N, CA, C, O and the ligand as a Tripos MOL2 file, in Angstrom:
@<TRIPOS>MOLECULE
protein
  245   243    62     0     0
PROTEIN
NO_CHARGES

@<TRIPOS>ATOM
      1 N           0.8390   -1.2020    0.0000 N.3       1 MET1
      2 CA          0.0000    0.0000    0.0000 C.3       1 MET1
      3 C           0.8810    1.2620    0.0000 C.2       1 MET1
      4 O           1.8020    1.3890    0.8070 O.2       1 MET1
      5 N           0.5860    2.1670   -0.8970 N.am      2 LEU2
      6 CA          1.3890    3.3770   -1.0170 C.3       2 LEU2
      7 C           0.9870    4.4170    0.0300 C.2       2 LEU2
      8 O          -0.1820    4.5510    0.3900 O.2       2 LEU2
      9 N           1.9950    5.1440    0.5040 N.am      3 THR3
     10 CA          1.7180    6.2510    1.4220 C.3       3 THR3
     11 C           2.0260    7.5700    0.7250 C.2       3 THR3
     12 O           2.6100    7.5840   -0.3580 O.2       3 THR3
     13 N           1.6410    8.6510    1.3330 N.am      4 ARG4
     14 CA          1.8550    9.9740    0.7440 C.3       4 ARG4
     15 C           3.0660   10.6980    1.3430 C.2       4 ARG4
     16 O           3.2710   11.8820    1.0790 O.2       4 ARG4
     17 N           3.8580   10.0000    2.1350 N.am      5 THR5
     18 CA          4.9910   10.6680    2.7840 C.3       5 THR5
     19 C           6.0260   11.1590    1.7910 C.2       5 THR5
     20 O           6.8000   12.0630    2.1030 O.2       5 THR5
     21 N           6.0520   10.5680    0.5820 N.am      6 GLU6
     22 CA          7.0180   10.9780   -0.4310 C.3       6 GLU6
     23 C           6.8170   12.4300   -0.8670 C.2       6 GLU6
     24 O           7.7270   13.0550   -1.4120 O.2       6 GLU6
     25 N           5.6360   12.9510   -0.6270 N.am      7 LEU7
     26 CA          5.3510   14.3270   -1.0230 C.3       7 LEU7
     27 C           6.1840   15.3530   -0.2540 C.2       7 LEU7
     28 O           6.2540   16.5210   -0.6360 O.2       7 LEU7
     29 N           6.8160   14.9030    0.8340 N.am      8 ARG8
     30 CA          7.6460   15.8250    1.5970 C.3       8 ARG8
     31 C           8.9470   16.1290    0.8710 C.2       8 ARG8
     32 O           9.6080   17.1210    1.1790 O.2       8 ARG8
     33 N           9.3220   15.2960   -0.0810 N.am      9 THR9
     34 CA         10.5390   15.5480   -0.8470 C.3       9 THR9
     35 C          10.3610   16.8000   -1.7020 C.2       9 THR9
     36 O           9.4060   16.8830   -2.4750 O.2       9 THR9
     37 N          11.2660   17.7770   -1.5770 N.am     10 PRO10
     38 CA         11.1220   19.0000   -2.3630 C.3      10 PRO10
     39 C          11.2940   18.7430   -3.8440 C.2      10 PRO10
     40 O          12.1690   17.9790   -4.2510 O.2      10 PRO10
     41 N          10.4680   19.3740   -4.6450 N.am     11 GLN11
     42 CA         10.6060   19.2550   -6.0870 C.3      11 GLN11
     43 C          11.5320   20.3480   -6.5860 C.2      11 GLN11
     44 O          11.5670   21.4570   -6.0520 O.2      11 GLN11
     45 N          12.2630   20.0120   -7.6030 N.am     12 ARG12
     46 CA         13.2810   20.9130   -8.1290 C.3      12 ARG12
     47 C          13.1140   21.0130   -9.6410 C.2      12 ARG12
     48 O          12.7500   20.0400  -10.3000 O.2      12 ARG12
     49 N          13.3820   22.1910  -10.1780 N.am     13 ARG13
     50 CA         13.3360   22.3250  -11.6260 C.3      13 ARG13
     51 C          14.4560   23.2540  -12.0630 C.2      13 ARG13
     52 O          14.8320   24.1880  -11.3550 O.2      13 ARG13
     53 N          14.9760   22.9700  -13.2480 N.am     14 GLU14
     54 CA         16.0970   23.7390  -13.7570 C.3      14 GLU14
     55 C          15.8290   24.0930  -15.2130 C.2      14 GLU14
     56 O          15.3880   23.2470  -15.9910 O.2      14 GLU14
     57 N          16.0940   25.3330  -15.5800 N.am     15 CYS15
     58 CA         15.8790   25.7670  -16.9580 C.3      15 CYS15
     59 C          17.0340   25.3040  -17.8290 C.2      15 CYS15
     60 O          18.2010   25.5060  -17.4940 O.2      15 CYS15
     61 N          16.6960   24.6810  -18.9500 N.am     16 GLU16
     62 CA         17.7310   24.1760  -19.8570 C.3      16 GLU16
     63 C          18.3520   25.3000  -20.6770 C.2      16 GLU16
     64 O          19.3880   25.1020  -21.3120 O.2      16 GLU16
     65 N          17.7390   26.4620  -20.6710 N.am     17 ARG17
     66 CA         18.2280   27.5570  -21.5100 C.3      17 ARG17
     67 C          19.1230   28.5350  -20.7470 C.2      17 ARG17
     68 O          20.1860   28.9140  -21.2380 O.2      17 ARG17
     69 N          18.6970   28.9450  -19.5470 N.am     18 CYS18
     70 CA         19.4310   30.0140  -18.8560 C.3      18 CYS18
     71 C          20.0100   29.5650  -17.5170 C.2      18 CYS18
     72 O          20.6140   30.3750  -16.8130 O.2      18 CYS18
     73 N          19.8420   28.3030  -17.1500 N.am     19 ASP19
     74 CA         20.4380   27.7450  -15.9340 C.3      19 ASP19
     75 C          19.7620   28.2270  -14.6510 C.2      19 ASP19
     76 O          20.3240   28.0780  -13.5660 O.2      19 ASP19
     77 N          18.5640   28.8020  -14.7630 N.am     20 ARG20
     78 CA         17.8050   29.1600  -13.5660 C.3      20 ARG20
     79 C          17.3880   27.8800  -12.8500 C.2      20 ARG20
     80 O          17.0260   26.8910  -13.4870 O.2      20 ARG20
     81 N          17.4440   27.9110  -11.5180 N.am     21 GLU21
     82 CA         17.0570   26.7380  -10.7590 C.3      21 GLU21
     83 C          16.1270   27.1410   -9.6260 C.2      21 GLU21
     84 O          16.3760   28.1140   -8.9130 O.2      21 GLU21
     85 N          15.0570   26.3820   -9.4730 N.am     22 GLU22
     86 CA         14.0730   26.6780   -8.4340 C.3      22 GLU22
     87 C          13.6940   25.3990   -7.7120 C.2      22 GLU22
     88 O          13.7810   24.3020   -8.2630 O.2      22 GLU22
     89 N          13.2670   25.5660   -6.4520 N.am     23 VAL23
     90 CA         12.7110   24.4490   -5.7010 C.3      23 VAL23
     91 C          11.3020   24.8230   -5.2520 C.2      23 VAL23
     92 O          10.9990   25.9900   -5.0040 O.2      23 VAL23
     93 N          10.4590   23.8150   -5.1560 N.am     24 TRP24
     94 CA          9.0800   24.0300   -4.7480 C.3      24 TRP24
     95 C           9.0110   24.1720   -3.2360 C.2      24 TRP24
     96 O           9.4460   23.2880   -2.4980 O.2      24 TRP24
     97 N           8.4580   25.2980   -2.7800 N.am     25 ASP25
     98 CA          8.2520   25.5380   -1.3560 C.3      25 ASP25
     99 C           6.8240   25.1330   -1.0210 C.2      25 ASP25
    100 O           5.8740   25.8820   -1.2500 O.2      25 ASP25
    101 N           6.6960   23.9260   -0.4700 N.am     26 ALA26
    102 CA          5.3620   23.3900   -0.2070 C.3      26 ALA26
    103 C           4.6360   24.1930    0.8650 C.2      26 ALA26
    104 O           3.4090   24.2930    0.8420 O.2      26 ALA26
    105 N           5.3880   24.7660    1.8050 N.am     27 ALA27
    106 CA          4.7800   25.5320    2.8940 C.3      27 ALA27
    107 C           4.0800   26.7790    2.3630 C.2      27 ALA27
    108 O           2.9780   27.1120    2.7990 O.2      27 ALA27
    109 N           4.7280   27.4690    1.4150 N.am     28 ASP28
    110 CA          4.1580   28.6930    0.8570 C.3      28 ASP28
    111 C           3.4290   28.4590   -0.4600 C.2      28 ASP28
    112 O           2.7070   29.3340   -0.9380 O.2      28 ASP28
    113 N           3.6170   27.2720   -1.0490 N.am     29 GLY29
    114 CA          2.9340   26.9450   -2.2940 C.3      29 GLY29
    115 C           3.4250   27.7450   -3.4760 C.2      29 GLY29
    116 O           2.6310   28.1700   -4.3150 O.2      29 GLY29
    117 N           4.7540   27.9600   -3.5530 N.am     30 CYS30
    118 CA          5.3120   28.6900   -4.6920 C.3      30 CYS30
    119 C           6.7400   28.2240   -4.9480 C.2      30 CYS30
    120 O           7.3620   27.5790   -4.1040 O.2      30 CYS30
    121 N           7.2490   28.5700   -6.1420 N.am     31 TRP31
    122 CA          8.6280   28.2260   -6.4930 C.3      31 TRP31
    123 C           9.5750   29.2470   -5.9080 C.2      31 TRP31
    124 O           9.2780   30.4420   -5.9020 O.2      31 TRP31
    125 N          10.7160   28.7890   -5.4130 N.am     32 ARG32
    126 CA         11.7480   29.6760   -4.8830 C.3      32 ARG32
    127 C          13.0560   29.4310   -5.6240 C.2      32 ARG32
    128 O          13.4230   28.2900   -5.9050 O.2      32 ARG32
    129 N          13.7480   30.5150   -5.9330 N.am     33 ILE33
    130 CA         15.0300   30.4190   -6.6230 C.3      33 ILE33
    131 C          16.0720   29.8570   -5.6620 C.2      33 ILE33
    132 O          16.1710   30.2950   -4.5160 O.2      33 ILE33
    133 N          16.8330   28.9020   -6.1260 N.am     34 THR34
    134 CA         17.8440   28.2990   -5.2630 C.3      34 THR34
    135 C          19.0890   29.1790   -5.1950 C.2      34 THR34
    136 O          19.3470   29.9990   -6.0770 O.2      34 THR34
    137 N          19.8460   28.9840   -4.1280 N.am     35 THR35
    138 CA         21.0910   29.7150   -3.9330 C.3      35 THR35
    139 C          22.2480   28.7360   -3.9300 C.2      35 THR35
    140 O          22.2300   27.7400   -3.2070 O.2      35 THR35
    141 N          23.2580   29.0240   -4.7460 N.am     36 ASP36
    142 CA         24.4120   28.1590   -4.8900 C.3      36 ASP36
    143 C          25.6510   28.9360   -4.4770 C.2      36 ASP36
    144 O          26.0820   29.8390   -5.1940 O.2      36 ASP36
    145 N          26.2350   28.5930   -3.3160 N.am     37 ASP37
    146 CA         27.3990   29.3130   -2.7920 C.3      37 ASP37
    147 C          27.1280   30.8130   -2.6750 C.2      37 ASP37
    148 O          27.9760   31.6300   -3.0360 O.2      37 ASP37
    149 N          25.9590   31.1670   -2.1750 N.am     38 GLY38
    150 CA         25.6100   32.5670   -1.9630 C.3      38 GLY38
    151 C          25.1830   33.3010   -3.2220 C.2      38 GLY38
    152 O          24.8830   34.4940   -3.1880 O.2      38 GLY38
    153 N          25.1590   32.5640   -4.3510 N.am     39 GLU39
    154 CA         24.7810   33.1880   -5.6110 C.3      39 GLU39
    155 C          23.4360   32.6530   -6.0610 C.2      39 GLU39
    156 O          23.2660   31.4450   -6.2230 O.2      39 GLU39
    157 N          22.4690   33.5600   -6.2670 N.am     40 ARG40
    158 CA         21.1370   33.1300   -6.6520 C.3      40 ARG40
    159 C          21.1000   32.6770   -8.1050 C.2      40 ARG40
    160 O          21.6310   33.3390   -8.9960 O.2      40 ARG40
    161 N          20.4530   31.5190   -8.3230 N.am     41 ARG41
    162 CA         20.3740   30.9420   -9.6710 C.3      41 ARG41
    163 C          19.1840   31.5520  -10.4060 C.2      41 ARG41
    164 O          18.2290   30.8600  -10.7580 O.2      41 ARG41
    165 N          19.2620   32.8650  -10.6290 N.am     42 THR42
    166 CA         18.1310   33.5670  -11.2320 C.3      42 THR42
    167 C          18.0430   33.3580  -12.7280 C.2      42 THR42
    168 O          16.9640   33.4850  -13.3050 O.2      42 THR42
    169 N          19.1620   33.0390  -13.3690 N.am     43 GLY43
    170 CA         19.1460   32.8650  -14.8180 C.3      43 GLY43
    171 C          18.8580   34.1800  -15.5220 C.2      43 GLY43
    172 O          19.2390   35.2510  -15.0500 O.2      43 GLY43
    173 N          18.1860   34.0840  -16.6490 N.am     44 ASN44
    174 CA         17.8480   35.2550  -17.4510 C.3      44 ASN44
    175 C          16.3650   35.5710  -17.2860 C.2      44 ASN44
    176 O          15.5080   34.7460  -17.6000 O.2      44 ASN44
    177 N          16.0690   36.7780  -16.7880 N.am     45 SER45
    178 CA         14.6710   37.1390  -16.5110 C.3      45 SER45
    179 C          13.8390   37.2380  -17.7900 C.2      45 SER45
    180 O          12.6110   37.1720  -17.7350 O.2      45 SER45
    181 N          14.5010   37.3950  -18.9470 N.am     46 HIS46
    182 CA         13.7840   37.4820  -20.2230 C.3      46 HIS46
    183 C          13.6360   36.1280  -20.9070 C.2      46 HIS46
    184 O          13.0460   36.0200  -21.9810 O.2      46 HIS46
    185 N          14.1820   35.0970  -20.2650 N.am     47 CYS47
    186 CA         14.1560   33.7630  -20.8590 C.3      47 CYS47
    187 C          12.7480   33.1690  -20.8090 C.2      47 CYS47
    188 O          12.0180   33.3450  -19.8330 O.2      47 CYS47
    189 N          12.3860   32.4690  -21.8730 N.am     48 ILE48
    190 CA         11.1730   31.6510  -21.8410 C.3      48 ILE48
    191 C          11.6180   30.2910  -21.3290 C.2      48 ILE48
    192 O          12.0530   29.4280  -22.0910 O.2      48 ILE48
    193 N          11.4970   30.1240  -20.0120 N.am     49 HIS49
    194 CA         12.1280   28.9790  -19.3670 C.3      49 HIS49
    195 C          11.6100   27.6450  -19.8840 C.2      49 HIS49
    196 O          10.4160   27.4400  -20.1010 O.2      49 HIS49
    197 N          12.5640   26.7600  -20.0660 N.am     50 GLU50
    198 CA         12.2440   25.3940  -20.4660 C.3      50 GLU50
    199 C          12.7210   24.4810  -19.3430 C.2      50 GLU50
    200 O          13.9060   24.1690  -19.2300 O.2      50 GLU50
    201 N          11.7620   24.0620  -18.5150 N.am     51 TRP51
    202 CA         12.1210   23.3790  -17.2820 C.3      51 TRP51
    203 C          12.4200   21.9010  -17.4960 C.2      51 TRP51
    204 O          11.6990   21.1710  -18.1770 O.2      51 TRP51
    205 N          13.5150   21.5090  -16.8820 N.am     52 ASP52
    206 CA         13.8830   20.0990  -16.8380 C.3      52 ASP52
    207 C          13.5600   19.6170  -15.4280 C.2      52 ASP52
    208 O          14.3240   19.8550  -14.4940 O.2      52 ASP52
    209 N          12.4370   18.9470  -15.2830 N.am     53 ILE53
    210 CA         11.9330   18.5920  -13.9580 C.3      53 ILE53
    211 C          12.2090   17.1360  -13.6570 C.2      53 ILE53
    212 O          11.8960   16.2330  -14.4320 O.2      53 ILE53
    213 N          12.8190   16.9490  -12.4750 N.am     54 ASP54
    214 CA         13.0380   15.5870  -11.9890 C.3      54 ASP54
    215 C          11.7640   15.0710  -11.3560 C.2      54 ASP54
    216 O          11.0000   15.8410  -10.7740 O.2      54 ASP54
    217 N          11.5330   13.7950  -11.4610 N.am     55 GLY55
    218 CA         10.3940   13.1790  -10.8020 C.3      55 GLY55
    219 C           9.1030   13.4760  -11.5310 C.2      55 GLY55
    220 O           9.0760   13.5680  -12.7580 O.2      55 GLY55
    221 N           8.0470   13.6220  -10.7800 N.am     56 THR56
    222 CA          6.7100   13.7680  -11.3410 C.3      56 THR56
    223 C           6.5460   15.0950  -12.0550 C.2      56 THR56
    224 O           6.8300   16.1570  -11.4990 O.2      56 THR56
    225 N           6.0920   15.0210  -13.2760 N.am     57 PHE57
    226 CA          5.8020   16.2450  -14.0130 C.3      57 PHE57
    227 C           4.3040   16.4000  -14.1850 C.2      57 PHE57
    228 O           3.6150   15.4700  -14.6040 O.2      57 PHE57
    229 N           3.8090   17.5800  -13.8600 N.am     58 ARG58
    230 CA          2.3930   17.8540  -14.0700 C.3      58 ARG58
    231 C           2.2380   19.1130  -14.9000 C.2      58 ARG58
    232 O           2.8570   20.1350  -14.6020 O.2      58 ARG58
    233 N           1.4350   19.0500  -15.9150 N.am     59 SER59
    234 CA          1.2000   20.1950  -16.7770 C.3      59 SER59
    235 C           0.0620   21.0320  -16.2370 C.2      59 SER59
    236 O          -0.9640   20.4990  -15.8130 O.2      59 SER59
    237 N           0.2430   22.3610  -16.2500 N.am     60 TYR60
    238 CA         -0.7980   23.2560  -15.7480 C.3      60 TYR60
    239 C          -1.4330   24.0640  -16.8800 C.2      60 TYR60
    240 O          -2.0520   25.1000  -16.6350 O.2      60 TYR60
    241 N          -1.2820   23.5980  -18.0920 N.am     61 GLU61
    242 CA         -1.8280   24.3480  -19.2150 C.3      61 GLU61
    243 C          -3.3330   24.3360  -19.2630 C.2      61 GLU61
    244 O          -3.9270   24.9320  -20.1620 O.2      61 GLU61
    245 ZN         15.3080   30.0900  -18.5040 Zn       62 ZN62
@<TRIPOS>BOND
     1     1     2 1
     2     2     3 1
     3     3     4 2
     4     3     5 am
     5     5     6 1
     6     6     7 1
     7     7     8 2
     8     7     9 am
     9     9    10 1
    10    10    11 1
    11    11    12 2
    12    11    13 am
    13    13    14 1
    14    14    15 1
    15    15    16 2
    16    15    17 am
    17    17    18 1
    18    18    19 1
    19    19    20 2
    20    19    21 am
    21    21    22 1
    22    22    23 1
    23    23    24 2
    24    23    25 am
    25    25    26 1
    26    26    27 1
    27    27    28 2
    28    27    29 am
    29    29    30 1
    30    30    31 1
    31    31    32 2
    32    31    33 am
    33    33    34 1
    34    34    35 1
    35    35    36 2
    36    35    37 am
    37    37    38 1
    38    38    39 1
    39    39    40 2
    40    39    41 am
    41    41    42 1
    42    42    43 1
    43    43    44 2
    44    43    45 am
    45    45    46 1
    46    46    47 1
    47    47    48 2
    48    47    49 am
    49    49    50 1
    50    50    51 1
    51    51    52 2
    52    51    53 am
    53    53    54 1
    54    54    55 1
    55    55    56 2
    56    55    57 am
    57    57    58 1
    58    58    59 1
    59    59    60 2
    60    59    61 am
    61    61    62 1
    62    62    63 1
    63    63    64 2
    64    63    65 am
    65    65    66 1
    66    66    67 1
    67    67    68 2
    68    67    69 am
    69    69    70 1
    70    70    71 1
    71    71    72 2
    72    71    73 am
    73    73    74 1
    74    74    75 1
    75    75    76 2
    76    75    77 am
    77    77    78 1
    78    78    79 1
    79    79    80 2
    80    79    81 am
    81    81    82 1
    82    82    83 1
    83    83    84 2
    84    83    85 am
    85    85    86 1
    86    86    87 1
    87    87    88 2
    88    87    89 am
    89    89    90 1
    90    90    91 1
    91    91    92 2
    92    91    93 am
    93    93    94 1
    94    94    95 1
    95    95    96 2
    96    95    97 am
    97    97    98 1
    98    98    99 1
    99    99   100 2
   100    99   101 am
   101   101   102 1
   102   102   103 1
   103   103   104 2
   104   103   105 am
   105   105   106 1
   106   106   107 1
   107   107   108 2
   108   107   109 am
   109   109   110 1
   110   110   111 1
   111   111   112 2
   112   111   113 am
   113   113   114 1
   114   114   115 1
   115   115   116 2
   116   115   117 am
   117   117   118 1
   118   118   119 1
   119   119   120 2
   120   119   121 am
   121   121   122 1
   122   122   123 1
   123   123   124 2
   124   123   125 am
   125   125   126 1
   126   126   127 1
   127   127   128 2
   128   127   129 am
   129   129   130 1
   130   130   131 1
   131   131   132 2
   132   131   133 am
   133   133   134 1
   134   134   135 1
   135   135   136 2
   136   135   137 am
   137   137   138 1
   138   138   139 1
   139   139   140 2
   140   139   141 am
   141   141   142 1
   142   142   143 1
   143   143   144 2
   144   143   145 am
   145   145   146 1
   146   146   147 1
   147   147   148 2
   148   147   149 am
   149   149   150 1
   150   150   151 1
   151   151   152 2
   152   151   153 am
   153   153   154 1
   154   154   155 1
   155   155   156 2
   156   155   157 am
   157   157   158 1
   158   158   159 1
   159   159   160 2
   160   159   161 am
   161   161   162 1
   162   162   163 1
   163   163   164 2
   164   163   165 am
   165   165   166 1
   166   166   167 1
   167   167   168 2
   168   167   169 am
   169   169   170 1
   170   170   171 1
   171   171   172 2
   172   171   173 am
   173   173   174 1
   174   174   175 1
   175   175   176 2
   176   175   177 am
   177   177   178 1
   178   178   179 1
   179   179   180 2
   180   179   181 am
   181   181   182 1
   182   182   183 1
   183   183   184 2
   184   183   185 am
   185   185   186 1
   186   186   187 1
   187   187   188 2
   188   187   189 am
   189   189   190 1
   190   190   191 1
   191   191   192 2
   192   191   193 am
   193   193   194 1
   194   194   195 1
   195   195   196 2
   196   195   197 am
   197   197   198 1
   198   198   199 1
   199   199   200 2
   200   199   201 am
   201   201   202 1
   202   202   203 1
   203   203   204 2
   204   203   205 am
   205   205   206 1
   206   206   207 1
   207   207   208 2
   208   207   209 am
   209   209   210 1
   210   210   211 1
   211   211   212 2
   212   211   213 am
   213   213   214 1
   214   214   215 1
   215   215   216 2
   216   215   217 am
   217   217   218 1
   218   218   219 1
   219   219   220 2
   220   219   221 am
   221   221   222 1
   222   222   223 1
   223   223   224 2
   224   223   225 am
   225   225   226 1
   226   226   227 1
   227   227   228 2
   228   227   229 am
   229   229   230 1
   230   230   231 1
   231   231   232 2
   232   231   233 am
   233   233   234 1
   234   234   235 1
   235   235   236 2
   236   235   237 am
   237   237   238 1
   238   238   239 1
   239   239   240 2
   240   239   241 am
   241   241   242 1
   242   242   243 1
   243   243   244 2
@<TRIPOS>SUBSTRUCTURE
     1 MET1         2 RESIDUE 1 A MET
     2 LEU2         6 RESIDUE 1 A LEU
     3 THR3        10 RESIDUE 1 A THR
     4 ARG4        14 RESIDUE 1 A ARG
     5 THR5        18 RESIDUE 1 A THR
     6 GLU6        22 RESIDUE 1 A GLU
     7 LEU7        26 RESIDUE 1 A LEU
     8 ARG8        30 RESIDUE 1 A ARG
     9 THR9        34 RESIDUE 1 A THR
    10 PRO10       38 RESIDUE 1 A PRO
    11 GLN11       42 RESIDUE 1 A GLN
    12 ARG12       46 RESIDUE 1 A ARG
    13 ARG13       50 RESIDUE 1 A ARG
    14 GLU14       54 RESIDUE 1 A GLU
    15 CYS15       58 RESIDUE 1 A CYS
    16 GLU16       62 RESIDUE 1 A GLU
    17 ARG17       66 RESIDUE 1 A ARG
    18 CYS18       70 RESIDUE 1 A CYS
    19 ASP19       74 RESIDUE 1 A ASP
    20 ARG20       78 RESIDUE 1 A ARG
    21 GLU21       82 RESIDUE 1 A GLU
    22 GLU22       86 RESIDUE 1 A GLU
    23 VAL23       90 RESIDUE 1 A VAL
    24 TRP24       94 RESIDUE 1 A TRP
    25 ASP25       98 RESIDUE 1 A ASP
    26 ALA26      102 RESIDUE 1 A ALA
    27 ALA27      106 RESIDUE 1 A ALA
    28 ASP28      110 RESIDUE 1 A ASP
    29 GLY29      114 RESIDUE 1 A GLY
    30 CYS30      118 RESIDUE 1 A CYS
    31 TRP31      122 RESIDUE 1 A TRP
    32 ARG32      126 RESIDUE 1 A ARG
    33 ILE33      130 RESIDUE 1 A ILE
    34 THR34      134 RESIDUE 1 A THR
    35 THR35      138 RESIDUE 1 A THR
    36 ASP36      142 RESIDUE 1 A ASP
    37 ASP37      146 RESIDUE 1 A ASP
    38 GLY38      150 RESIDUE 1 A GLY
    39 GLU39      154 RESIDUE 1 A GLU
    40 ARG40      158 RESIDUE 1 A ARG
    41 ARG41      162 RESIDUE 1 A ARG
    42 THR42      166 RESIDUE 1 A THR
    43 GLY43      170 RESIDUE 1 A GLY
    44 ASN44      174 RESIDUE 1 A ASN
    45 SER45      178 RESIDUE 1 A SER
    46 HIS46      182 RESIDUE 1 A HIS
    47 CYS47      186 RESIDUE 1 A CYS
    48 ILE48      190 RESIDUE 1 A ILE
    49 HIS49      194 RESIDUE 1 A HIS
    50 GLU50      198 RESIDUE 1 A GLU
    51 TRP51      202 RESIDUE 1 A TRP
    52 ASP52      206 RESIDUE 1 A ASP
    53 ILE53      210 RESIDUE 1 A ILE
    54 ASP54      214 RESIDUE 1 A ASP
    55 GLY55      218 RESIDUE 1 A GLY
    56 THR56      222 RESIDUE 1 A THR
    57 PHE57      226 RESIDUE 1 A PHE
    58 ARG58      230 RESIDUE 1 A ARG
    59 SER59      234 RESIDUE 1 A SER
    60 TYR60      238 RESIDUE 1 A TYR
    61 GLU61      242 RESIDUE 1 A GLU
    62 ZN62       245 GROUP 0 **** ****
């Protein structure tokens, strides 16, 4: 029998174009930009991000 405890694992996504990286903040229900050695992985704000998502992918179109 499957449990739902796996949902506690943070989801992560990375843009294949500009290297922006975000993690899903389940507490606030929004994506947050990750920080790598004090440097925010903001990527290019004008980029049409193409996310490479690990694990479960859900489309919101
Ligand atoms: Zn991008």
